[in-house]
C-alpha positions in Angstrom: 4.8 12.3 81.0 7.4 9.7 80.2 9.7 10.1 77.1 12.6 7.9 75.9 15.7 9.1 74.1 18.8 7.1 73.3 22.4 7.7 74.0 25.4 5.4 74.1 28.2 4.3 76.5 31.6 3.2 75.5 33.2 0.2 77.2 36.6 -0.8 75.9 36.4 -0.2 72.2 32.8 -1.1 71.8 29.6 0.9 72.5 26.4 -0.1 74.3 23.1 1.7 73.6 21.7 3.4 76.6 18.0 4.2 77.0 17.5 7.6 78.6 14.1 7.6 80.2 12.8 11.0 81.4 9.7 11.1 83.6 8.0 14.4 84.8 5.1 14.3 87.3 3.5 16.5 89.8 4.2 14.4 92.9 7.3 16.1 94.2 9.8 18.8 93.4 13.3 17.2 93.2 15.4 16.1 90.3 16.9 12.6 90.2 19.3 10.7 88.0 19.3 6.9 88.5 21.1 4.0 86.7 24.6 4.0 88.2 25.7 7.5 87.1 29.1 8.9 88.0 29.6 12.4 89.3 29.9 13.9 85.8 26.5 12.4 84.8 24.9 13.5 88.1 26.1 17.1 87.5 24.5 17.1 84.1 21.2 18.4 85.4 22.8 21.7 86.4 24.1 22.1 82.8 20.9 20.9 81.3 18.8 23.4 83.4 21.0 26.3 82.5 21.1 25.4 78.8 17.3 25.1 78.6 16.6 28.4 80.4 19.3 30.2 78.4 17.4 29.4 75.2 14.0 30.6 76.6 12.5 27.2 77.3 11.3 26.2 80.8 12.6 23.5 83.2 9.9 21.7 85.2 9.5 22.7 88.8 8.0 19.4 89.6 9.5 15.9 90.2 11.9 14.9 87.3 13.4 11.4 87.2 16.0 10.4 84.6 16.8 6.7 84.4 19.8 5.4 82.4 19.0 1.8 81.3 20.4 -0.8 81.6 20.7 0.4 85.2 23.4 -2.1 86.3 26.1 -0.6 84.0 28.2 2.3 85.2 27.6 5.5 83.2 30.4 7.9 82.9 31.3 11.2 81.3 29.4 14.3 80.1 28.0 13.0 76.8 24.6 12.3 78.2 23.8 16.0 78.7 22.2 16.4 75.3 19.9 13.3 75.4 18.8 14.2 78.9 18.0 17.8 77.8 16.0 16.7 74.7 14.2 14.1 76.8 13.3 16.7 79.4 11.9 19.0 76.7 9.9 16.1 75.2 8.5 15.1 78.6 7.3 18.6 79.3 5.7 18.7 75.8 7.9 21.6 74.6 8.9 19.2 71.7 5.8 17.9 69.9 5.8 14.3 68.6 8.3 13.0 71.1 8.0 9.5 69.6 10.4 10.8 66.9 13.1 11.1 69.5 13.4 7.3 69.7 14.6 7.1 66.1 17.9 8.7 66.8 20.9 8.3 69.0 21.8 11.7 70.6 25.1 12.5 72.2 26.9 15.7 73.3 28.1 17.7 76.2 26.3 21.0 76.9 27.8 24.3 78.0 25.6 26.5 80.2 24.4 28.6 77.2 23.5 25.5 75.1 26.6 25.1 73.0 27.5 21.5 72.3 31.0 20.3 73.0 32.8 17.2 71.5 32.6 13.7 73.0 34.9 10.6 73.0 34.1 7.4 71.1 32.0 8.8 68.3 33.1 6.0 65.9 32.1 3.0 68.0 28.9 4.8 68.9 28.1 5.2 65.2 28.9 1.6 64.5 26.5 0.4 67.3 23.7 2.8 66.1 23.9 1.4 62.6 23.9 -2.2 64.0 20.7 -1.5 66.0 18.9 0.1 63.0 18.6 3.7 64.2 17.5 6.3 61.6 20.3 8.7 62.5 23.0 9.9 64.9 23.2 13.4 66.3 26.6 14.4 67.5 28.7 17.5 68.0 30.1 19.1 64.8 33.7 18.2 65.9 32.9 14.5 65.9 30.6 14.4 62.8 33.3 13.4 60.2 34.6 10.7 62.5 31.1 9.2 62.9 30.2 9.7 59.2 32.8 7.1 58.2 30.0 4.6 59.0 27.9 4.1 55.9 24.1 3.5 55.9 23.7 5.9 58.8 22.7 9.5 58.7 25.0 11.6 60.9 23.9 15.1 61.8 26.4 17.6 63.0 25.1 20.2 65.6 26.8 23.1 67.3 24.0 24.3 69.6 21.0 22.8 71.4 18.7 25.2 69.5 19.6 23.3 66.2 18.5 20.0 67.8 15.2 21.4 69.2 14.4 23.0 65.8 15.3 19.7 64.1 12.8 17.8 66.2 10.1 20.5 65.9 10.5 20.4 62.1 11.5 24.1 62.1 15.0 23.4 60.6 16.5 20.7 58.5 20.1 19.5 59.0 21.9 18.0 56.1 23.7 14.7 57.0 27.5 14.8 57.0 28.9 12.8 54.1 32.5 11.5 54.0 34.0 9.6 51.2 36.0 7.2 53.4 37.7 5.2 50.8 38.9 8.2 48.8 40.3 10.0 51.8 41.9 6.7 53.0 43.6 6.1 49.7 44.9 9.7 49.3 46.5 9.9 52.8 48.2 6.5 53.0 51.6 7.5 51.5 51.7 11.1 52.6 54.7 11.1 55.0 56.8 14.1 56.0 59.9 12.0 56.7 61.7 9.4 54.5 64.6 6.9 54.7 66.3 8.8 51.9 67.0 11.6 54.5 69.3 9.3 56.5 72.9 9.5 55.4 74.7 6.1 55.4 73.6 3.5 58.0 72.7 1.1 55.2 73.1 -1.9 57.5 70.6 -0.4 60.0 68.2 0.3 57.2 68.5 -3.3 56.1 67.8 -4.5 59.6 64.6 -2.3 59.9 63.5 -3.6 56.5 63.7 -7.1 57.8 61.9 -6.1 61.0 59.1 -4.5 58.9 58.9 -7.5 56.5 58.4 -10.1 59.3 56.8 -8.0 62.0 59.8 -8.5 64.2 60.6 -6.5 67.3 64.0 -4.9 67.3 66.4 -3.0 69.6 69.0 -0.5 68.4 72.2 -0.2 70.5 74.6 2.6 69.9 76.2 5.8 71.2 74.4 9.1 71.5 73.9 10.9 68.1 74.3 7.8 66.0 70.8 8.1 64.5 68.8 5.5 66.5 65.7 7.7 67.1 65.9 9.2 63.5 65.9 5.7 62.0 63.1 4.4 64.3 60.8 7.3 63.5 61.0 6.4 59.8 60.0 2.8 60.3 56.2 3.4 59.7 57.1 4.8 56.2 58.2 1.3 55.1 55.5 -0.8 56.8 52.7 -2.1 54.6 49.8 0.3 54.3 46.9 -0.1 56.7 44.0 -2.1 55.3 40.6 -0.4 55.8 39.7 -2.9 58.5 42.9 -2.1 60.4 42.4 1.6 60.0 38.9 1.3 61.5 40.2 -0.7 64.5 43.0 1.8 65.1 40.6 4.8 64.8 38.2 3.2 67.3 40.9 3.0 69.9 42.1 6.6 69.4 38.4 7.7 69.4 37.7 6.0 72.7 40.9 7.6 74.2 39.9 11.0 72.9 43.2 11.2 70.9 41.6 12.1 67.5 42.0 15.7 66.4 38.8 17.7 65.7 37.1 17.0 62.4 39.3 13.9 61.9 38.2 10.8 59.9 40.1 7.6 59.6 43.7 7.2 60.9 45.3 6.3 57.5 48.9 5.8 58.6 50.3 3.3 61.1 50.5 4.9 64.5 53.9 5.7 66.0 53.9 6.0 69.8 56.9 7.2 71.7 56.2 7.4 75.5 58.7 9.1 77.8 60.7 6.8 80.1 58.9 8.2 83.2 55.6 6.6 82.1 53.7 4.5 84.6 52.6 0.9 84.0 48.9 2.0 83.9 49.6 4.6 81.3 51.6 2.1 79.2 49.1 -0.9 79.2 45.9 0.9 80.0 43.6 1.0 83.0 42.4 3.5 85.6 39.2 3.6 87.6 37.5 4.1 84.2 39.6 1.7 82.1 41.1 3.6 79.1 43.5 2.3 76.5 47.2 2.7 77.2 50.2 3.4 74.9 50.4 -0.2 73.7 46.8 -0.1 72.5 47.3 3.3 70.9 50.2 1.7 69.0 47.9 -1.1 67.7 48.7 -1.9 64.1 51.7 0.3 64.3 55.0 0.9 66.2 55.7 1.4 69.9 59.1 3.1 70.3 60.8 3.0 73.7 63.8 5.3 73.6 66.5 4.7 76.2 65.0 1.3 77.2 67.1 0.8 80.4 65.8 4.1 81.8 62.2 2.7 82.0 61.2 1.3 85.3 61.6 -2.5 85.3 58.0 -2.9 86.5 56.7 -0.9 83.6 58.6 -3.0 81.1 57.6 -6.3 82.6 53.8 -5.6 82.2 54.4 -5.6 78.4 55.4 -9.2 78.3 52.0 -10.8 78.1 50.5 -8.3 75.7 53.4 -8.8 73.3 52.6 -12.5 73.2 48.8 -12.3 73.1 48.5 -9.1 71.1 45.8 -7.8 73.4 45.6 -6.6 77.0 42.8 -7.4 79.5 42.0 -4.8 82.1 40.0 -6.4 85.0 38.0 -4.5 87.6 35.5 -5.5 90.2 32.5 -4.8 87.9 34.0 -5.2 84.4 36.8 -6.8 82.4 37.7 -5.1 79.1 39.9 -6.3 76.3 42.0 -3.7 74.4 43.8 -4.8 71.2 47.6 -4.4 71.3 49.2 -5.8 68.2 52.2 -3.6 67.8 55.9 -3.8 66.7 58.3 -2.9 69.5 61.3 -0.9 68.5 63.6 0.0 71.4 66.9 1.9 71.5 69.6 2.2 74.2 73.1 3.3 74.8 75.6 0.4 75.2 76.6 1.7 78.7 75.9 4.6 81.1 78.4 7.0 79.5 77.2 5.8 76.0 80.6 5.1 74.4 81.3 1.4 74.9 82.6 0.0 71.6 82.8 3.5 70.1 85.4 3.6 67.3 86.9 6.9 68.4 85.7 7.9 72.0 86.8 6.0 75.0 84.3 4.4 77.5 84.7 5.9 81.0 82.4 3.4 82.8 84.0 1.4 85.6 84.4 -2.4 85.3 81.1 -4.3 85.3 79.0 -1.2 84.6 78.2 -2.2 81.0 76.7 -5.6 82.1 74.9 -4.0 85.0 73.3 -1.4 82.7 72.2 -4.2 80.3 70.8 -6.2 83.2 68.2 -3.5 83.7 66.4 -5.2 80.9 65.1 -8.6 81.9 65.9 -11.8 79.9 62.2 -12.6 79.2 61.7 -9.2 77.6 64.9 -9.5 75.5 63.6 -13.0 74.5 60.7 -11.3 72.8 63.0 -9.0 70.7 64.2 -10.7 67.5 66.8 -8.3 66.2 69.6 -6.7 68.1 71.2 -4.1 65.9 74.4 -2.3 66.7 74.4 1.3 65.4 77.7 3.0 64.8 78.3 6.7 64.2 78.2 7.9 60.6 81.7 8.9 59.2 82.2 12.4 57.9 82.6 11.4 54.3 79.1 9.9 54.3 77.5 12.8 56.2 78.9 15.3 53.6 78.2 13.1 50.6 75.7 14.3 48.0 74.7 10.8 47.2 70.9 10.1 46.8 69.8 7.3 49.1 66.9 4.8 48.5 63.5 6.2 49.2 61.0 4.6 51.7 58.5 3.9 48.9 61.0 1.5 47.2 61.8 -0.3 50.5 58.1 -0.5 51.2 57.5 -2.3 47.9 59.9 -5.1 48.9 58.3 -5.3 52.4 54.8 -5.6 50.9 55.9 -8.4 48.6 57.4 -10.3 51.5 54.2 -9.8 53.6 52.2 -11.2 50.6 54.2 -14.4 50.7 53.6 -14.7 54.4 49.9 -13.9 54.1 49.6 -16.9 51.6 51.7 -19.1 54.0 49.5 -18.4 57.0 46.1 -18.1 55.4 44.8 -21.1 57.3 46.3 -20.0 60.6 43.9 -17.5 62.3 45.7 -14.7 64.1 49.1 -15.3 62.4 50.0 -12.9 59.6 53.8 -12.6 59.8 56.8 -14.7 60.6 57.2 -13.1 64.0 53.9 -14.7 65.2 55.0 -18.2 64.3 54.4 -20.9 67.0 57.0 -23.5 67.9 55.1 -26.1 65.9 55.0 -23.9 62.8 58.7 -23.1 63.2 59.6 -26.8 62.8 57.4 -27.1 59.7 58.3 -23.9 58.0 61.9 -23.1 59.0 63.5 -26.3 57.6 67.2 -25.7 57.0 69.8 -27.7 54.9 72.7 -29.7 56.4 75.0 -26.8 55.4 72.7 -24.4 57.2 72.7 -26.6 60.3 76.4 -26.8 60.4 76.7 -23.0 60.0 74.3 -22.4 62.9 76.1 -24.9 65.1 79.4 -23.3 64.5 78.0 -19.8 65.1 76.3 -20.8 68.4 79.6 -22.4 69.6 81.9 -19.6 68.5 79.8 -16.7 69.5 78.5 -18.4 72.7 74.9 -17.7 71.6 72.2 -18.6 74.2 69.6 -21.3 73.5 66.8 -18.7 73.2 68.6 -17.2 70.2 68.1 -20.4 68.1 64.3 -19.9 67.4 64.8 -16.2 66.8 67.5 -16.8 64.2 65.3 -19.2 62.3 62.4 -16.8 62.3 64.5 -13.9 61.0 66.2 -16.0 58.4 62.8 -17.1 57.1 61.9 -13.4 56.7 65.2 -12.7 54.9 64.4 -15.6 52.6 61.0 -14.1 51.9 62.6 -10.8 51.0 64.8 -12.7 48.5 61.7 -14.5 47.2 63.4 -17.8 48.1 61.3 -20.8 49.0 64.2 -22.3 51.1 66.3 -20.9 53.9 69.8 -20.7 52.5 73.1 -20.5 54.5 73.5 -16.8 53.5 70.1 -16.1 55.0 71.1 -17.7 58.3 74.5 -15.9 58.3 72.7 -12.5 58.0 70.2 -13.5 60.8 73.0 -14.6 63.1 74.6 -11.1 63.1 71.4 -9.7 64.6 71.8 -11.4 68.0 74.4 -9.2 69.6 73.0 -9.2 73.1 72.8 -13.0 73.2 76.5 -13.4 73.0 77.9 -14.6 76.3 80.1 -11.9 77.7 78.7 -9.1 75.6 79.7 -5.9 77.4 82.0 -7.7 79.9 
């Protein structure tokens, strides 16, 4: 007898429905799985047989063929265990009315006693199931809330294969999992454990990060050990604009595919903050592998990628970021498949000014030999620095500020100013698809939008000559000054906006660190 059940395979951040065809006949005795299965899928028959027998059902002793269609797409992972098991029970007539099986997408990994273990990618699977008009989706209990974010689809949470069998035999009803996505999303958006008001002093650094958040600019913090670079960077998500529901769904899909969502999670409601160690490989950073998976830059999509001690990262690892930073996506190409992972992130980096860490320190003396500072900086390539808009020098906090009882500004108040600036930019770029902040401005848009007065041009000319700024600093200064003007709700870029933007180009000064 031939029975069809339906599962789903995840490719990139999208899902493809897979038809699981199970045929049992008397002309042979072997079990076969066909349709480009990997080893994990091939091994599923051992788990399926043990789970079926453990629950007092029988496994056929005749020929059993499982076909995973379309057969030209590679099938990976253990999530096909459950649809294969249910299809086998239907094909051996241990489940009556097997035509009901075709109304549901069924996914789950089986243990040897029939327990159902969690899977990856439940959210994109649910989205695809709704798109194709399935009546419901049966998933492990740990993934049910994640899948239930998709409305107009019944999501059934199961913990054991017995529940699924009894459900299809009409011996037990399972209530669909219901999640109020919008309510949970609204409640969790501003629930942060850290806040900018915890940071003593460093008002100039807070201002620089406010500008970075308002314009979507990449930034690098340069300063001695213990000056607060990491502490400040970790608080950046608290002042970024809240995620929209669409952005939250995109971000959650990526984390779901990568298996990074905690059990019983729903939407990711806050902007992600990823901080990989400097020993990370290029594949782990941008994504890839024999079965392509999203890397750290995709996991930071719609959020912040923080690279602490930037010069300590391998140069090859940093260079692979250059194209994704421009295109806001990364393409992983393999012989059989090419997958796109989104990678629209803000890069925040930090570094010591020299190997010993005390170059330009107000109190401690630098012990590095001549030329060591420039050599240390040269570990970061010019093209990568070209994509970083703000270079911020961080100095140690003096004792009187550390011991002060002064109340500092909270993140929520800074965020309000950032949101207003982003609203101005949203209106400005409403006709430009893919551009939502000043940092994404093209060269053509730069000429149209960043028009400066004669006084501003003179100021910029003097600054470039006096500070020996490089040519690549020119466009960055204009973009940052446009953001500063937006924060001031100014339609024009004024000389004071340019003056503030100029101070954020430390590393472009000729002879810096010499």
